[in-house]
MDAnalysis code that builds the backbone (N, CA, C; Angstrom):
import MDAnalysis as mda
import numpy as np

u = mda.Universe.empty(216, n_residues=72, atom_resindex=np.repeat(np.arange(72), 3), trajectory=True)
u.add_TopologyAttr("name", ["N", "CA", "C"] * 72)
u.add_TopologyAttr("resid", np.arange(1, 73))
u.add_TopologyAttr("resname", ["MET", "LYS", "ASP", "MET", "LYS", "PHE", "PRO", "ILE", "ASP", "ILE", "ILE", "TRP", "SER", "ASP", "SER", "ASP", "GLY", "LYS", "VAL", "VAL", "HIS", "ILE", "GLU", "LYS", "ARG", "LEU", "GLU", "PRO", "CYS", "ILE", "SER", "VAL", "PHE", "THR", "CYS", "THR", "SER", "CYS", "SER", "PRO", "SER", "ARG", "ASN", "SER", "GLN", "PHE", "VAL", "LEU", "ASP", "THR", "VAL", "ALA", "GLY", "ILE", "THR", "GLN", "ARG", "LEU", "ASP", "VAL", "SER", "VAL", "GLY", "ILE", "ASP", "ILE", "ASP", "PHE", "GLU", "LEU", "VAL", "GLY"])
u.atoms.positions = np.array([
    [1.514, 32.157, 3.119],
    [0.189, 31.918, 3.648],
    [0.045, 32.464, 5.063],
    [1.052, 33.173, 5.551],
    [1.053, 33.690, 6.910],
    [-0.096, 34.656, 7.187],
    [-0.436, 35.523, 6.240],
    [-1.471, 36.523, 6.467],
    [-2.847, 36.093, 5.967],
    [-2.962, 34.878, 5.528],
    [-4.222, 34.363, 5.012],
    [-5.238, 34.255, 6.151],
    [-6.481, 34.602, 5.887],
    [-7.516, 34.605, 6.920],
    [-8.592, 33.545, 6.696],
    [-8.556, 32.833, 5.567],
    [-9.596, 31.873, 5.231],
    [-8.984, 30.751, 4.397],
    [-9.620, 29.574, 4.330],
    [-9.083, 28.455, 3.550],
    [-9.075, 28.773, 2.049],
    [-8.081, 28.228, 1.347],
    [-7.982, 28.434, -0.097],
    [-7.628, 27.130, -0.812],
    [-7.895, 27.101, -2.103],
    [-7.388, 26.079, -3.015],
    [-6.297, 26.748, -3.846],
    [-5.243, 26.011, -4.160],
    [-4.170, 26.533, -4.999],
    [-4.023, 25.617, -6.206],
    [-3.985, 26.237, -7.392],
    [-3.866, 25.504, -8.652],
    [-2.591, 25.947, -9.349],
    [-1.721, 25.000, -9.680],
    [-0.516, 25.287, -10.448],
    [-0.716, 24.771, -11.865],
    [-0.264, 25.549, -12.869],
    [-0.351, 25.099, -14.256],
    [0.968, 25.377, -14.976],
    [1.187, 24.633, -16.047],
    [2.407, 24.834, -16.831],
    [2.191, 25.954, -17.845],
    [3.168, 26.201, -18.693],
    [3.092, 27.314, -19.653],
    [2.001, 27.121, -20.694],
    [1.515, 25.903, -20.851],
    [0.422, 25.625, -21.795],
    [-0.956, 25.694, -21.135],
    [-0.995, 25.950, -19.833],
    [-2.277, 26.032, -19.126],
    [-2.773, 24.700, -18.595],
    [-1.944, 23.667, -18.654],
    [-2.338, 22.354, -18.138],
    [-2.075, 22.319, -16.628],
    [-3.075, 21.916, -15.877],
    [-2.953, 21.834, -14.427],
    [-1.959, 20.728, -14.068],
    [-0.938, 21.092, -13.262],
    [0.084, 20.117, -12.881],
    [0.020, 19.741, -11.401],
    [-0.667, 20.557, -10.585],
    [-0.749, 20.249, -9.155],
    [-1.878, 21.062, -8.526],
    [-2.533, 20.488, -7.543],
    [-3.611, 21.176, -6.817],
    [-3.450, 20.896, -5.328],
    [-3.598, 21.929, -4.530],
    [-3.710, 21.793, -3.075],
    [-5.097, 22.306, -2.710],
    [-5.862, 21.490, -1.988],
    [-7.241, 21.850, -1.661],
    [-7.406, 22.201, -0.194],
    [-8.221, 23.216, 0.045],
    [-8.648, 23.625, 1.388],
    [-7.488, 23.818, 2.359],
    [-6.492, 24.589, 1.926],
    [-5.385, 24.927, 2.820],
    [-5.884, 25.917, 3.866],
    [-5.645, 25.593, 5.105],
    [-6.099, 26.423, 6.216],
    [-5.081, 27.526, 6.504],
    [-5.538, 28.636, 7.055],
    [-4.610, 29.701, 7.453],
    [-3.623, 29.196, 8.493],
    [-2.463, 29.801, 8.515],
    [-1.437, 29.448, 9.502],
    [-1.860, 29.922, 10.882],
    [-1.612, 29.100, 11.863],
    [-1.872, 29.485, 13.249],
    [-0.734, 30.385, 13.722],
    [0.471, 30.001, 13.362],
    [1.651, 30.819, 13.643],
    [2.692, 30.508, 12.571],
    [3.729, 31.285, 12.504],
    [4.774, 31.062, 11.505],
    [5.459, 29.712, 11.731],
    [5.377, 29.172, 12.925],
    [6.001, 27.887, 13.229],
    [5.136, 26.694, 12.828],
    [3.849, 26.927, 12.581],
    [2.946, 25.840, 12.194],
    [2.353, 26.071, 10.812],
    [3.037, 26.828, 10.000],
    [2.540, 27.159, 8.667],
    [2.900, 26.048, 7.676],
    [1.905, 25.570, 6.933],
    [2.117, 24.524, 5.949],
    [2.830, 25.097, 4.735],
    [3.816, 24.374, 4.261],
    [4.519, 24.755, 3.037],
    [4.074, 23.814, 1.929],
    [3.809, 24.355, 0.760],
    [3.395, 23.499, -0.346],
    [4.048, 23.973, -1.632],
    [4.250, 23.025, -2.530],
    [4.833, 23.341, -3.832],
    [4.358, 22.286, -4.825],
    [4.381, 22.617, -6.107],
    [3.891, 21.667, -7.104],
    [4.810, 20.461, -7.232],
    [4.233, 19.357, -7.642],
    [5.003, 18.126, -7.826],
    [5.735, 18.119, -9.164],
    [5.400, 19.058, -10.054],
    [6.056, 19.206, -11.352],
    [6.342, 20.678, -11.598],
    [7.178, 20.959, -12.597],
    [7.460, 22.351, -12.957],
    [6.178, 23.052, -13.359],
    [6.075, 24.314, -12.972],
    [4.880, 25.089, -13.307],
    [5.280, 26.497, -13.721],
    [4.367, 27.159, -14.400],
    [4.575, 28.531, -14.853],
    [3.675, 29.502, -14.090],
    [2.472, 29.042, -13.744],
    [1.474, 29.910, -13.120],
    [0.934, 29.265, -11.848],
    [0.502, 30.097, -10.920],
    [-0.182, 29.621, -9.716],
    [-1.411, 30.497, -9.494],
    [-2.504, 29.877, -9.141],
    [-3.767, 30.576, -8.935],
    [-4.303, 30.207, -7.562],
    [-4.436, 31.202, -6.691],
    [-5.031, 30.998, -5.365],
    [-6.515, 31.339, -5.478],
    [-7.361, 30.436, -5.017],
    [-8.805, 30.637, -5.127],
    [-9.474, 30.353, -3.788],
    [-10.726, 30.680, -3.679],
    [-11.477, 30.340, -2.474],
    [-11.545, 28.821, -2.350],
    [-11.550, 28.343, -1.133],
    [-11.614, 26.904, -0.895],
    [-12.880, 26.315, -1.503],
    [-12.729, 25.170, -2.131],
    [-13.869, 24.463, -2.704],
    [-14.090, 24.712, -4.180],
    [-13.428, 25.713, -4.747],
    [-13.667, 26.034, -6.163],
    [-13.185, 24.912, -7.078],
    [-12.094, 24.235, -6.700],
    [-11.597, 23.148, -7.561],
    [-12.603, 22.004, -7.609],
    [-13.236, 21.719, -6.500],
    [-14.260, 20.672, -6.486],
    [-15.520, 21.133, -7.219],
    [-15.940, 22.355, -6.965],
    [-17.160, 22.880, -7.580],
    [-17.055, 22.931, -9.105],
    [-15.855, 23.311, -9.616],
    [-15.666, 23.425, -11.065],
    [-15.019, 22.174, -11.671],
    [-14.843, 21.144, -10.849],
    [-14.263, 19.869, -11.287],
    [-12.882, 20.053, -11.912],
    [-12.052, 20.866, -11.268],
    [-10.678, 21.089, -11.722],
    [-9.828, 19.920, -11.230],
    [-9.068, 19.315, -12.125],
    [-8.213, 18.195, -11.752],
    [-6.887, 18.286, -12.500],
    [-5.892, 17.580, -11.994],
    [-4.584, 17.549, -12.641],
    [-4.743, 16.987, -14.049],
    [-4.109, 17.652, -15.012],
    [-4.139, 17.200, -16.398],
    [-5.087, 17.966, -17.291],
    [-6.052, 18.682, -16.696],
    [-6.970, 19.444, -17.551],
    [-6.327, 20.769, -17.944],
    [-6.811, 21.356, -19.013],
    [-6.361, 22.672, -19.449],
    [-7.277, 23.725, -18.855],
    [-6.662, 24.808, -18.360],
    [-7.457, 25.927, -17.874],
    [-7.031, 27.177, -18.628],
    [-7.983, 28.046, -18.855],
    [-7.722, 29.331, -19.495],
    [-8.071, 30.424, -18.494],
    [-7.236, 31.416, -18.419],
    [-7.544, 32.572, -17.588],
    [-6.936, 33.796, -18.240],
    [-7.520, 34.933, -17.918],
    [-7.076, 36.191, -18.493],
    [-6.594, 37.089, -17.364],
    [-5.419, 37.647, -17.513],
    [-4.894, 38.600, -16.541],
    [-5.489, 39.966, -16.836],
    [-6.122, 40.552, -15.858],
    [-6.760, 41.860, -16.024],
    [-6.041, 42.849, -15.122],
    [-5.634, 43.985, -15.681],
    [-4.870, 44.960, -14.904],
    [-5.680, 46.026, -14.289],
])
């Protein structure tokens, strides 16, 4: 998150697409010494970084299933 310039939400999901952990409105690091470290509370397969507020706007919560498509 060192080079991040704006707040984000982070969503972790398992291999079945079930949300296992969410971090909301993470702020950019001021310096490498004050950078917040975060990790899921359970094993996960995927992580999705989104604009801050999207989890609240779309009512994303731990335990729900999410579908996403990787586009190359």
